[in-house]
GUSEVEX-660625 format. One record per residue (C-alpha): x, y, z; residue in three letters. Coordinates in pm, whole numbers, padded with zeros to 5 digits, always signed. Each point is the difference from the previous one (the first is absolute). Layout:
<recs>
XYZALA ...
</recs>
This chain:
<recs>
-00035+00038-00001UNK +00211+00336-00084UNK -00091+00226+00279UNK -00223+00211-00206UNK -00179-00230-00132UNK -00139-00037+00325UNK -00200+00338-00044UNK -00269+00069-00267UNK -00080+00361+00017UNK +00175+00114+00250UNK -00194-00263+00292UNK +00205-00310+00092UNK -00162-00310-00184UNK -00197-00253+00191UNK +00264-00195+00141UNK -00258-00250+00139UNK -00192+00013-00366UNK +00368-00055-00152UNK +00169-00302+00250UNK -00334-00236-00016UNK -00001+00052-00413UNK +00337-00103+00018UNK -00091-00287+00210UNK -00325-00088-00181UNK +00232-00056-00319UNK +00231-00209+00200UNK +00305+00271-00020UNK +00188-00090+00279UNK +00282+00249+00078UNK -00040+00370-00066UNK +00378+00221-00110UNK -00024+00315+00177UNK +00217+00274-00163UNK +00140+00228+00278UNK +00233+00253-00150UNK -00071+00179-00329UNK +00214+00001-00345UNK +00150+00318+00154UNK +00089-00192+00350UNK -00298+00188+00236UNK -00184-00189+00244UNK -00341-00075-00004UNK +00023-00042+00360UNK +00131+00211+00285UNK +00389+00005+00069UNK +00308+00176+00110UNK +00271-00160-00178UNK -00185+00078-00308UNK -00161+00264-00227UNK -00386-00050+00018UNK -00292+00045-00249UNK -00171+00230+00181UNK -00330+00087-00235UNK -00010-00364-00031UNK +00029-00021+00373UNK -00317+00276+00009UNK -00192-00203-00081UNK -00037-00234+00304UNK -00002+00260+00269UNK +00158-00231+00276UNK -00008-00314-00083UNK +00318-00234-00168UNK -00117-00113-00284UNK +00239-00289-00015UNK -00116-00103+00299UNK -00435+00030-00138UNK +00164-00188-00294UNK +00168-00348+00300UNK -00263+00055+00159UNK -00308-00042-00234UNK +00195-00268-00206UNK +00058-00218+00288UNK -00375+00054+00060UNK -00060-00220-00284UNK +00255-00201-00039UNK +00285+00134-00213UNK +00410+00054+00053UNK +00123+00374-00027UNK +00367+00035-00189UNK +00150+00323-00009UNK +00207+00143-00240UNK 
</recs>
């Protein structure tokens, strides 16, 4: 999953639905990109530059944590790229 695909018209996607649909179609793994091609993080970090525009969609929530939690509820494994 490429994080900018996680938003629809400026609103985060319904991740519960997305993960359920992946599981329903017999996927068992979500490959999640956590940095952009320019090296900006899609999570809050003190080590690397952060993509603030992307994170602004999520208020105080952590996008990778959301994906991990909802993927695991649907029996999906999550790997980070």
